[in-house]
PDB file with one MODEL, atoms N, CA, C and O in Angstrom:
MODEL        1
ATOM      1  N   MET A   1     104.511  87.764 125.080  1.00  0.00           N
ATOM      2  CA  MET A   1     103.988  89.083 124.758  1.00  0.00           C
ATOM      3  C   MET A   1     103.447  89.074 123.325  1.00  0.00           C
ATOM      4  O   MET A   1     104.072  88.514 122.425  1.00  0.00           O
ATOM      5  N   SER A   2     102.303  89.686 123.124  1.00  0.00           N
ATOM      6  CA  SER A   2     101.657  89.739 121.815  1.00  0.00           C
ATOM      7  C   SER A   2     102.469  90.590 120.850  1.00  0.00           C
ATOM      8  O   SER A   2     103.085  91.582 121.240  1.00  0.00           O
ATOM      9  N   LYS A   3     102.458  90.188 119.592  1.00  0.00           N
ATOM     10  CA  LYS A   3     103.152  90.948 118.558  1.00  0.00           C
ATOM     11  C   LYS A   3     102.267  92.047 117.974  1.00  0.00           C
ATOM     12  O   LYS A   3     102.716  92.825 117.133  1.00  0.00           O
ATOM     13  N   GLU A   4     101.027  92.112 118.412  1.00  0.00           N
ATOM     14  CA  GLU A   4     100.100  93.107 117.896  1.00  0.00           C
ATOM     15  C   GLU A   4      99.744  94.113 118.976  1.00  0.00           C
ATOM     16  O   GLU A   4      99.782  93.814 120.169  1.00  0.00           O
ATOM     17  N   ILE A   5      99.396  95.320 118.526  1.00  0.00           N
ATOM     18  CA  ILE A   5      98.885  96.342 119.427  1.00  0.00           C
ATOM     19  C   ILE A   5      97.540  96.811 118.880  1.00  0.00           C
ATOM     20  O   ILE A   5      97.234  96.613 117.704  1.00  0.00           O
ATOM     21  N   THR A   6      96.765  97.415 119.718  1.00  0.00           N
ATOM     22  CA  THR A   6      95.507  97.999 119.289  1.00  0.00           C
ATOM     23  C   THR A   6      95.731  99.491 119.088  1.00  0.00           C
ATOM     24  O   THR A   6      96.268 100.171 119.963  1.00  0.00           O
ATOM     25  N   VAL A   7      95.314  99.996 117.927  1.00  0.00           N
ATOM     26  CA  VAL A   7      95.449 101.413 117.604  1.00  0.00           C
ATOM     27  C   VAL A   7      94.049 101.987 117.492  1.00  0.00           C
ATOM     28  O   VAL A   7      93.205 101.452 116.772  1.00  0.00           O
ATOM     29  N   SER A   8      93.808 103.064 118.197  1.00  0.00           N
ATOM     30  CA  SER A   8      92.515 103.733 118.135  1.00  0.00           C
ATOM     31  C   SER A   8      92.675 105.012 117.326  1.00  0.00           C
ATOM     32  O   SER A   8      93.520 105.851 117.637  1.00  0.00           O
ATOM     33  N   VAL A   9      91.857 105.157 116.287  1.00  0.00           N
ATOM     34  CA  VAL A   9      91.946 106.314 115.406  1.00  0.00           C
ATOM     35  C   VAL A   9      90.568 106.942 115.285  1.00  0.00           C
ATOM     36  O   VAL A   9      89.584 106.246 115.030  1.00  0.00           O
ATOM     37  N   LYS A  10      90.495 108.244 115.465  1.00  0.00           N
ATOM     38  CA  LYS A  10      89.221 108.945 115.287  1.00  0.00           C
ATOM     39  C   LYS A  10      89.175 109.496 113.869  1.00  0.00           C
ATOM     40  O   LYS A  10      90.059 110.244 113.453  1.00  0.00           O
ATOM     41  N   VAL A  11      88.141 109.120 113.137  1.00  0.00           N
ATOM     42  CA  VAL A  11      87.923 109.646 111.789  1.00  0.00           C
ATOM     43  C   VAL A  11      86.440 109.956 111.631  1.00  0.00           C
ATOM     44  O   VAL A  11      85.594 109.431 112.356  1.00  0.00           O
ATOM     45  N   ASP A  12      86.155 110.801 110.688  1.00  0.00           N
ATOM     46  CA  ASP A  12      84.780 111.138 110.375  1.00  0.00           C
ATOM     47  C   ASP A  12      84.023 109.864 109.980  1.00  0.00           C
ATOM     48  O   ASP A  12      84.521 109.067 109.185  1.00  0.00           O
ATOM     49  N   ARG A  13      82.835 109.677 110.530  1.00  0.00           N
ATOM     50  CA  ARG A  13      82.042 108.466 110.272  1.00  0.00           C
ATOM     51  C   ARG A  13      81.781 108.269 108.783  1.00  0.00           C
ATOM     52  O   ARG A  13      81.910 107.156 108.272  1.00  0.00           O
ATOM     53  N   LYS A  14      81.412 109.346 108.082  1.00  0.00           N
ATOM     54  CA  LYS A  14      81.114 109.234 106.651  1.00  0.00           C
ATOM     55  C   LYS A  14      82.361 108.808 105.875  1.00  0.00           C
ATOM     56  O   LYS A  14      82.280 107.970 104.977  1.00  0.00           O
ATOM     57  N   LEU A  15      83.499 109.377 106.215  1.00  0.00           N
ATOM     58  CA  LEU A  15      84.758 109.011 105.560  1.00  0.00           C
ATOM     59  C   LEU A  15      85.057 107.533 105.769  1.00  0.00           C
ATOM     60  O   LEU A  15      85.418 106.832 104.824  1.00  0.00           O
ATOM     61  N   ALA A  16      84.910 107.055 107.007  1.00  0.00           N
ATOM     62  CA  ALA A  16      85.167 105.647 107.305  1.00  0.00           C
ATOM     63  C   ALA A  16      84.217 104.736 106.537  1.00  0.00           C
ATOM     64  O   ALA A  16      84.636 103.707 106.007  1.00  0.00           O
ATOM     65  N   GLU A  17      82.947 105.104 106.473  1.00  0.00           N
ATOM     66  CA  GLU A  17      81.970 104.278 105.756  1.00  0.00           C
ATOM     67  C   GLU A  17      82.271 104.237 104.263  1.00  0.00           C
ATOM     68  O   GLU A  17      82.170 103.179 103.642  1.00  0.00           O
ATOM     69  N   GLU A  18      82.641 105.381 103.679  1.00  0.00           N
ATOM     70  CA  GLU A  18      82.986 105.415 102.258  1.00  0.00           C
ATOM     71  C   GLU A  18      84.247 104.599 101.989  1.00  0.00           C
ATOM     72  O   GLU A  18      84.329 103.874 100.997  1.00  0.00           O
ATOM     73  N   ALA A  19      85.222 104.724 102.879  1.00  0.00           N
ATOM     74  CA  ALA A  19      86.457 103.956 102.727  1.00  0.00           C
ATOM     75  C   ALA A  19      86.179 102.456 102.839  1.00  0.00           C
ATOM     76  O   ALA A  19      86.731 101.663 102.077  1.00  0.00           O
ATOM     77  N   GLU A  20      85.334 102.074 103.775  1.00  0.00           N
ATOM     78  CA  GLU A  20      84.994 100.653 103.924  1.00  0.00           C
ATOM     79  C   GLU A  20      84.359 100.095 102.657  1.00  0.00           C
ATOM     80  O   GLU A  20      84.652  98.966 102.263  1.00  0.00           O
ATOM     81  N   ARG A  21      83.487 100.879 102.012  1.00  0.00           N
ATOM     82  CA  ARG A  21      82.852 100.422 100.767  1.00  0.00           C
ATOM     83  C   ARG A  21      83.897 100.200  99.671  1.00  0.00           C
ATOM     84  O   ARG A  21      83.842  99.207  98.946  1.00  0.00           O
ATOM     85  N   VAL A  22      84.835 101.117  99.557  1.00  0.00           N
ATOM     86  CA  VAL A  22      85.888 100.983  98.550  1.00  0.00           C
ATOM     87  C   VAL A  22      86.796  99.805  98.885  1.00  0.00           C
ATOM     88  O   VAL A  22      87.096  98.984  98.018  1.00  0.00           O
ATOM     89  N   LEU A  23      87.229  99.721 100.123  1.00  0.00           N
ATOM     90  CA  LEU A  23      88.138  98.650 100.536  1.00  0.00           C
ATOM     91  C   LEU A  23      87.501  97.277 100.387  1.00  0.00           C
ATOM     92  O   LEU A  23      88.178  96.306 100.049  1.00  0.00           O
ATOM     93  N   ASP A  24      86.205  97.196 100.637  1.00  0.00           N
ATOM     94  CA  ASP A  24      85.500  95.926 100.494  1.00  0.00           C
ATOM     95  C   ASP A  24      85.607  95.408  99.057  1.00  0.00           C
ATOM     96  O   ASP A  24      85.686  94.200  98.832  1.00  0.00           O
ATOM     97  N   LYS A  25      85.608  96.314  98.101  1.00  0.00           N
ATOM     98  CA  LYS A  25      85.707  95.922  96.689  1.00  0.00           C
ATOM     99  C   LYS A  25      87.060  95.302  96.349  1.00  0.00           C
ATOM    100  O   LYS A  25      87.170  94.535  95.392  1.00  0.00           O
ATOM    101  N   VAL A  26      88.084  95.630  97.127  1.00  0.00           N
ATOM    102  CA  VAL A  26      89.409  95.039  96.890  1.00  0.00           C
ATOM    103  C   VAL A  26      89.756  93.988  97.940  1.00  0.00           C
ATOM    104  O   VAL A  26      90.894  93.524  98.011  1.00  0.00           O
ATOM    105  N   GLY A  27      88.773  93.618  98.749  1.00  0.00           N
ATOM    106  CA  GLY A  27      88.960  92.526  99.702  1.00  0.00           C
ATOM    107  C   GLY A  27      89.693  92.882 100.977  1.00  0.00           C
ATOM    108  O   GLY A  27      90.297  92.016 101.609  1.00  0.00           O
ATOM    109  N   LEU A  28      89.648  94.152 101.364  1.00  0.00           N
ATOM    110  CA  LEU A  28      90.323  94.579 102.591  1.00  0.00           C
ATOM    111  C   LEU A  28      89.327  95.216 103.546  1.00  0.00           C
ATOM    112  O   LEU A  28      88.314  95.777 103.128  1.00  0.00           O
ATOM    113  N   ASN A  29      89.632  95.119 104.846  1.00  0.00           N
ATOM    114  CA  ASN A  29      88.876  95.880 105.828  1.00  0.00           C
ATOM    115  C   ASN A  29      89.764  97.033 106.302  1.00  0.00           C
ATOM    116  O   ASN A  29      90.916  97.137 105.880  1.00  0.00           O
ATOM    117  N   LEU A  30      89.248  97.890 107.164  1.00  0.00           N
ATOM    118  CA  LEU A  30      90.009  99.055 107.604  1.00  0.00           C
ATOM    119  C   LEU A  30      91.307  98.670 108.321  1.00  0.00           C
ATOM    120  O   LEU A  30      92.340  99.306 108.113  1.00  0.00           O
ATOM    121  N   SER A  31      91.259  97.652 109.146  1.00  0.00           N
ATOM    122  CA  SER A  31      92.464  97.222 109.865  1.00  0.00           C
ATOM    123  C   SER A  31      93.537  96.738 108.903  1.00  0.00           C
ATOM    124  O   SER A  31      94.712  97.073 109.052  1.00  0.00           O
ATOM    125  N   GLN A  32      93.128  95.948 107.916  1.00  0.00           N
ATOM    126  CA  GLN A  32      94.087  95.443 106.934  1.00  0.00           C
ATOM    127  C   GLN A  32      94.671  96.584 106.101  1.00  0.00           C
ATOM    128  O   GLN A  32      95.867  96.602 105.809  1.00  0.00           O
ATOM    129  N   ALA A  33      93.817  97.534 105.724  1.00  0.00           N
ATOM    130  CA  ALA A  33      94.284  98.666 104.926  1.00  0.00           C
ATOM    131  C   ALA A  33      95.262  99.524 105.726  1.00  0.00           C
ATOM    132  O   ALA A  33      96.268  99.983 105.183  1.00  0.00           O
ATOM    133  N   LEU A  34      94.982  99.741 106.992  1.00  0.00           N
ATOM    134  CA  LEU A  34      95.890 100.513 107.828  1.00  0.00           C
ATOM    135  C   LEU A  34      97.224  99.789 107.982  1.00  0.00           C
ATOM    136  O   LEU A  34      98.283 100.413 107.912  1.00  0.00           O
ATOM    137  N   ALA A  35      97.177  98.474 108.192  1.00  0.00           N
ATOM    138  CA  ALA A  35      98.415  97.694 108.301  1.00  0.00           C
ATOM    139  C   ALA A  35      99.215  97.766 106.998  1.00  0.00           C
ATOM    140  O   ALA A  35     100.440  97.889 107.027  1.00  0.00           O
ATOM    141  N   LEU A  36      98.527  97.692 105.859  1.00  0.00           N
ATOM    142  CA  LEU A  36      99.186  97.807 104.558  1.00  0.00           C
ATOM    143  C   LEU A  36      99.840  99.176 104.412  1.00  0.00           C
ATOM    144  O   LEU A  36     100.981  99.285 103.965  1.00  0.00           O
ATOM    145  N   PHE A  37      99.110 100.214 104.790  1.00  0.00           N
ATOM    146  CA  PHE A  37      99.651 101.573 104.748  1.00  0.00           C
ATOM    147  C   PHE A  37     100.918 101.676 105.603  1.00  0.00           C
ATOM    148  O   PHE A  37     101.929 102.215 105.152  1.00  0.00           O
ATOM    149  N   LEU A  38     100.864 101.161 106.831  1.00  0.00           N
ATOM    150  CA  LEU A  38     102.026 101.251 107.721  1.00  0.00           C
ATOM    151  C   LEU A  38     103.213 100.454 107.195  1.00  0.00           C
ATOM    152  O   LEU A  38     104.357 100.884 107.343  1.00  0.00           O
ATOM    153  N   ARG A  39     102.955  99.286 106.574  1.00  0.00           N
ATOM    154  CA  ARG A  39     104.046  98.518 105.957  1.00  0.00           C
ATOM    155  C   ARG A  39     104.727  99.334 104.856  1.00  0.00           C
ATOM    156  O   ARG A  39     105.953  99.338 104.741  1.00  0.00           O
ATOM    157  N   GLN A  40     103.922 100.019 104.055  1.00  0.00           N
ATOM    158  CA  GLN A  40     104.474 100.835 102.972  1.00  0.00           C
ATOM    159  C   GLN A  40     105.254 102.035 103.521  1.00  0.00           C
ATOM    160  O   GLN A  40     106.274 102.422 102.949  1.00  0.00           O
ATOM    161  N   VAL A  41     104.785 102.620 104.614  1.00  0.00           N
ATOM    162  CA  VAL A  41     105.520 103.715 105.252  1.00  0.00           C
ATOM    163  C   VAL A  41     106.904 103.239 105.665  1.00  0.00           C
ATOM    164  O   VAL A  41     107.898 103.930 105.440  1.00  0.00           O
ATOM    165  N   VAL A  42     106.969 102.058 106.268  1.00  0.00           N
ATOM    166  CA  VAL A  42     108.253 101.505 106.708  1.00  0.00           C
ATOM    167  C   VAL A  42     109.143 101.194 105.508  1.00  0.00           C
ATOM    168  O   VAL A  42     110.316 101.567 105.489  1.00  0.00           O
ATOM    169  N   LEU A  43     108.587 100.511 104.504  1.00  0.00           N
ATOM    170  CA  LEU A  43     109.379 100.125 103.332  1.00  0.00           C
ATOM    171  C   LEU A  43     109.920 101.332 102.568  1.00  0.00           C
ATOM    172  O   LEU A  43     111.056 101.313 102.093  1.00  0.00           O
ATOM    173  N   ARG A  44     109.113 102.368 102.451  1.00  0.00           N
ATOM    174  CA  ARG A  44     109.506 103.548 101.675  1.00  0.00           C
ATOM    175  C   ARG A  44     110.170 104.623 102.530  1.00  0.00           C
ATOM    176  O   ARG A  44     110.677 105.623 102.023  1.00  0.00           O
ATOM    177  N   ARG A  45     110.151 104.388 103.839  1.00  0.00           N
ATOM    178  CA  ARG A  45     110.711 105.350 104.794  1.00  0.00           C
ATOM    179  C   ARG A  45     110.056 106.731 104.630  1.00  0.00           C
ATOM    180  O   ARG A  45     110.718 107.768 104.664  1.00  0.00           O
ATOM    181  N   GLY A  46     108.739 106.697 104.451  1.00  0.00           N
ATOM    182  CA  GLY A  46     107.957 107.921 104.287  1.00  0.00           C
ATOM    183  C   GLY A  46     106.567 107.563 103.811  1.00  0.00           C
ATOM    184  O   GLY A  46     106.204 106.389 103.741  1.00  0.00           O
ATOM    185  N   LEU A  47     105.809 108.563 103.492  1.00  0.00           N
ATOM    186  CA  LEU A  47     104.459 108.311 103.000  1.00  0.00           C
ATOM    187  C   LEU A  47     104.521 107.636 101.629  1.00  0.00           C
ATOM    188  O   LEU A  47     105.358 107.992 100.800  1.00  0.00           O
ATOM    189  N   PRO A  48     103.641 106.667 101.388  1.00  0.00           N
ATOM    190  CA  PRO A  48     103.684 105.924 100.124  1.00  0.00           C
ATOM    191  C   PRO A  48     102.956 106.629  98.977  1.00  0.00           C
ATOM    192  O   PRO A  48     102.581 105.992  97.993  1.00  0.00           O
ATOM    193  N   PHE A  49     102.763 107.919  99.104  1.00  0.00           N
ATOM    194  CA  PHE A  49     102.113 108.707  98.063  1.00  0.00           C
ATOM    195  C   PHE A  49     102.534 110.151  98.241  1.00  0.00           C
ATOM    196  O   PHE A  49     102.979 110.559  99.313  1.00  0.00           O
ATOM    197  N   GLU A  50     102.385 110.925  97.161  1.00  0.00           N
ATOM    198  CA  GLU A  50     102.724 112.336  97.222  1.00  0.00           C
ATOM    199  C   GLU A  50     101.639 113.092  97.985  1.00  0.00           C
ATOM    200  O   GLU A  50     100.448 112.836  97.807  1.00  0.00           O
ATOM    201  N   VAL A  51     102.054 114.005  98.818  1.00  0.00           N
ATOM    202  CA  VAL A  51     101.117 114.872  99.517  1.00  0.00           C
ATOM    203  C   VAL A  51     101.282 116.262  98.924  1.00  0.00           C
ATOM    204  O   VAL A  51     102.341 116.878  99.045  1.00  0.00           O
ATOM    205  N   ALA A  52     100.228 116.749  98.285  1.00  0.00           N
ATOM    206  CA  ALA A  52     100.299 118.048  97.629  1.00  0.00           C
ATOM    207  C   ALA A  52      98.917 118.691  97.663  1.00  0.00           C
ATOM    208  O   ALA A  52      97.907 118.017  97.862  1.00  0.00           O
ATOM    209  N   ILE A  53      98.892 119.970  97.471  1.00  0.00           N
ATOM    210  CA  ILE A  53      97.627 120.680  97.376  1.00  0.00           C
ATOM    211  C   ILE A  53      97.185 120.601  95.918  1.00  0.00           C
ATOM    212  O   ILE A  53      97.891 121.083  95.032  1.00  0.00           O
ATOM    213  N   PRO A  54      96.013 119.994  95.659  1.00  0.00           N
ATOM    214  CA  PRO A  54      95.559 119.865  94.273  1.00  0.00           C
ATOM    215  C   PRO A  54      95.281 121.230  93.641  1.00  0.00           C
ATOM    216  O   PRO A  54      94.913 122.192  94.315  1.00  0.00           O
ATOM    217  N   ARG A  55      95.470 121.271  92.339  1.00  0.00           N
ATOM    218  CA  ARG A  55      95.133 122.489  91.592  1.00  0.00           C
ATOM    219  C   ARG A  55      93.628 122.700  91.652  1.00  0.00           C
ATOM    220  O   ARG A  55      92.865 121.734  91.661  1.00  0.00           O
ATOM    221  N   ASP A  56      93.204 123.927  91.692  1.00  0.00           N
ATOM    222  CA  ASP A  56      91.773 124.237  91.714  1.00  0.00           C
ATOM    223  C   ASP A  56      91.053 123.644  90.520  1.00  0.00           C
ATOM    224  O   ASP A  56      89.947 123.122  90.662  1.00  0.00           O
ATOM    225  N   ASP A  57      91.672 123.718  89.326  1.00  0.00           N
ATOM    226  CA  ASP A  57      91.015 123.197  88.135  1.00  0.00           C
ATOM    227  C   ASP A  57      90.895 121.679  88.182  1.00  0.00           C
ATOM    228  O   ASP A  57      89.934 121.122  87.651  1.00  0.00           O
ATOM    229  N   ALA A  58      91.865 120.996  88.815  1.00  0.00           N
ATOM    230  CA  ALA A  58      91.787 119.541  88.940  1.00  0.00           C
ATOM    231  C   ALA A  58      90.632 119.149  89.854  1.00  0.00           C
ATOM    232  O   ALA A  58      89.928 118.176  89.583  1.00  0.00           O
ATOM    233  N   LEU A  59      90.437 119.894  90.925  1.00  0.00           N
ATOM    234  CA  LEU A  59      89.321 119.617  91.822  1.00  0.00           C
ATOM    235  C   LEU A  59      88.000 119.846  91.110  1.00  0.00           C
ATOM    236  O   LEU A  59      87.059 119.068  91.271  1.00  0.00           O
ATOM    237  N   GLY A  60      87.928 120.905  90.328  1.00  0.00           N
ATOM    238  CA  GLY A  60      86.711 121.186  89.577  1.00  0.00           C
ATOM    239  C   GLY A  60      86.405 120.092  88.576  1.00  0.00           C
ATOM    240  O   GLY A  60      85.251 119.696  88.415  1.00  0.00           O
ATOM    241  N   GLU A  61      87.445 119.595  87.893  1.00  0.00           N
ATOM    242  CA  GLU A  61      87.252 118.503  86.937  1.00  0.00           C
ATOM    243  C   GLU A  61      86.756 117.245  87.640  1.00  0.00           C
ATOM    244  O   GLU A  61      85.829 116.589  87.165  1.00  0.00           O
ATOM    245  N   ALA A  62      87.366 116.913  88.764  1.00  0.00           N
ATOM    246  CA  ALA A  62      86.962 115.712  89.505  1.00  0.00           C
ATOM    247  C   ALA A  62      85.522 115.832  89.973  1.00  0.00           C
ATOM    248  O   ALA A  62      84.750 114.880  89.859  1.00  0.00           O
ATOM    249  N   ASP A  63      85.156 116.986  90.494  1.00  0.00           N
ATOM    250  CA  ASP A  63      83.778 117.200  90.934  1.00  0.00           C
ATOM    251  C   ASP A  63      82.809 117.077  89.766  1.00  0.00           C
ATOM    252  O   ASP A  63      81.737 116.487  89.900  1.00  0.00           O
ATOM    253  N   ALA A  64      83.186 117.635  88.625  1.00  0.00           N
ATOM    254  CA  ALA A  64      82.316 117.591  87.449  1.00  0.00           C
ATOM    255  C   ALA A  64      82.101 116.164  86.986  1.00  0.00           C
ATOM    256  O   ALA A  64      80.984 115.793  86.624  1.00  0.00           O
ATOM    257  N   VAL A  65      83.147 115.363  86.992  1.00  0.00           N
ATOM    258  CA  VAL A  65      83.016 113.956  86.590  1.00  0.00           C
ATOM    259  C   VAL A  65      82.111 113.218  87.559  1.00  0.00           C
ATOM    260  O   VAL A  65      81.232 112.465  87.140  1.00  0.00           O
ATOM    261  N   MET A  66      82.319 113.427  88.843  1.00  0.00           N
ATOM    262  CA  MET A  66      81.508 112.730  89.839  1.00  0.00           C
ATOM    263  C   MET A  66      80.050 113.166  89.745  1.00  0.00           C
ATOM    264  O   MET A  66      79.149 112.338  89.879  1.00  0.00           O
ATOM    265  N   ASP A  67      79.808 114.450  89.518  1.00  0.00           N
ATOM    266  CA  ASP A  67      78.434 114.946  89.418  1.00  0.00           C
ATOM    267  C   ASP A  67      77.744 114.432  88.166  1.00  0.00           C
ATOM    268  O   ASP A  67      76.566 114.079  88.207  1.00  0.00           O
ATOM    269  N   SER A  68      78.467 114.388  87.057  1.00  0.00           N
ATOM    270  CA  SER A  68      77.842 114.009  85.791  1.00  0.00           C
ATOM    271  C   SER A  68      77.731 112.504  85.613  1.00  0.00           C
ATOM    272  O   SER A  68      76.785 112.024  84.989  1.00  0.00           O
ATOM    273  N   LYS A  69      78.681 111.756  86.152  1.00  0.00           N
ATOM    274  CA  LYS A  69      78.713 110.312  85.923  1.00  0.00           C
ATOM    275  C   LYS A  69      78.108 109.511  87.061  1.00  0.00           C
ATOM    276  O   LYS A  69      77.508 108.462  86.830  1.00  0.00           O
ATOM    277  N   GLY A  70      78.257 109.987  88.270  1.00  0.00           N
ATOM    278  CA  GLY A  70      77.803 109.217  89.421  1.00  0.00           C
ATOM    279  C   GLY A  70      78.850 108.176  89.792  1.00  0.00           C
ATOM    280  O   GLY A  70      79.701 107.820  88.977  1.00  0.00           O
ATOM    281  N   PHE A  71      78.783 107.701  91.001  1.00  0.00           N
ATOM    282  CA  PHE A  71      79.784 106.763  91.496  1.00  0.00           C
ATOM    283  C   PHE A  71      79.798 105.454  90.729  1.00  0.00           C
ATOM    284  O   PHE A  71      80.872 104.919  90.454  1.00  0.00           O
ATOM    285  N   ASP A  72      78.635 104.926  90.378  1.00  0.00           N
ATOM    286  CA  ASP A  72      78.596 103.632  89.700  1.00  0.00           C
ATOM    287  C   ASP A  72      79.318 103.674  88.362  1.00  0.00           C
ATOM    288  O   ASP A  72      80.067 102.754  88.032  1.00  0.00           O
ATOM    289  N   GLU A  73      79.098 104.736  87.587  1.00  0.00           N
ATOM    290  CA  GLU A  73      79.750 104.830  86.292  1.00  0.00           C
ATOM    291  C   GLU A  73      81.250 105.041  86.443  1.00  0.00           C
ATOM    292  O   GLU A  73      82.032 104.485  85.672  1.00  0.00           O
ATOM    293  N   VAL A  74      81.658 105.834  87.420  1.00  0.00           N
ATOM    294  CA  VAL A  74      83.086 106.053  87.644  1.00  0.00           C
ATOM    295  C   VAL A  74      83.732 104.748  88.083  1.00  0.00           C
ATOM    296  O   VAL A  74      84.811 104.400  87.604  1.00  0.00           O
ATOM    297  N   ASP A  75      83.080 104.015  88.996  1.00  0.00           N
ATOM    298  CA  ASP A  75      83.604 102.718  89.426  1.00  0.00           C
ATOM    299  C   ASP A  75      83.754 101.786  88.231  1.00  0.00           C
ATOM    300  O   ASP A  75      84.756 101.078  88.126  1.00  0.00           O
ATOM    301  N   ALA A  76      82.785 101.775  87.337  1.00  0.00           N
ATOM    302  CA  ALA A  76      82.836 100.914  86.164  1.00  0.00           C
ATOM    303  C   ALA A  76      83.990 101.313  85.245  1.00  0.00           C
ATOM    304  O   ALA A  76      84.626 100.451  84.638  1.00  0.00           O
ATOM    305  N   ARG A  77      84.259 102.598  85.140  1.00  0.00           N
ATOM    306  CA  ARG A  77      85.341 103.066  84.278  1.00  0.00           C
ATOM    307  C   ARG A  77      86.708 102.646  84.801  1.00  0.00           C
ATOM    308  O   ARG A  77      87.608 102.349  84.015  1.00  0.00           O
ATOM    309  N   ILE A  78      86.873 102.617  86.141  1.00  0.00           N
ATOM    310  CA  ILE A  78      88.183 102.267  86.688  1.00  0.00           C
ATOM    311  C   ILE A  78      88.302 100.779  87.020  1.00  0.00           C
ATOM    312  O   ILE A  78      89.385 100.301  87.358  1.00  0.00           O
ATOM    313  N   GLU A  79      87.198 100.056  86.924  1.00  0.00           N
ATOM    314  CA  GLU A  79      87.234  98.625  87.217  1.00  0.00           C
ATOM    315  C   GLU A  79      88.205  97.943  86.254  1.00  0.00           C
ATOM    316  O   GLU A  79      88.152  98.166  85.044  1.00  0.00           O
ATOM    317  N   GLY A  80      89.061  97.138  86.784  1.00  0.00           N
ATOM    318  CA  GLY A  80      90.030  96.434  85.959  1.00  0.00           C
ATOM    319  C   GLY A  80      91.296  97.234  85.700  1.00  0.00           C
ATOM    320  O   GLY A  80      92.245  96.709  85.117  1.00  0.00           O
ATOM    321  N   PHE A  81      91.330  98.500  86.124  1.00  0.00           N
ATOM    322  CA  PHE A  81      92.525  99.297  85.929  1.00  0.00           C
ATOM    323  C   PHE A  81      93.595  98.820  86.893  1.00  0.00           C
ATOM    324  O   PHE A  81      93.310  98.600  88.070  1.00  0.00           O
ATOM    325  N   ASP A  82      94.812  98.657  86.422  1.00  0.00           N
ATOM    326  CA  ASP A  82      95.918  98.171  87.239  1.00  0.00           C
ATOM    327  C   ASP A  82      96.538  99.352  87.978  1.00  0.00           C
ATOM    328  O   ASP A  82      97.186 100.200  87.364  1.00  0.00           O
ATOM    329  N   PHE A  83      96.340  99.410  89.302  1.00  0.00           N
ATOM    330  CA  PHE A  83      96.827 100.512  90.109  1.00  0.00           C
ATOM    331  C   PHE A  83      98.261 100.303  90.613  1.00  0.00           C
ATOM    332  O   PHE A  83      98.753 101.094  91.417  1.00  0.00           O
ATOM    333  N   ARG A  84      98.924  99.256  90.151  1.00  0.00           N
ATOM    334  CA  ARG A  84     100.289  99.012  90.611  1.00  0.00           C
ATOM    335  C   ARG A  84     101.285  99.935  89.993  1.00  0.00           C
ATOM    336  O   ARG A  84     102.477  99.845  90.288  1.00  0.00           O
TER     337      ARG A  84
ENDMDL
END
């Protein structure tokens, strides 16, 4: 019997494409990222990140940065940042 299963997930096409672009930069595909997420769920016995409703002002700040800087500049600013 195979140790793997196939999981089918419906997500917005644009979201998946944007995620693939980001994941490609760190050397992962969607399947690998999902497997990594599930491993972390098991290890932490819950979600591996906080789930909260962002403050309105934080969303406004993030939008302003993205609008003024563009994705390339934001990517350059976080490049090399240690996310561990």
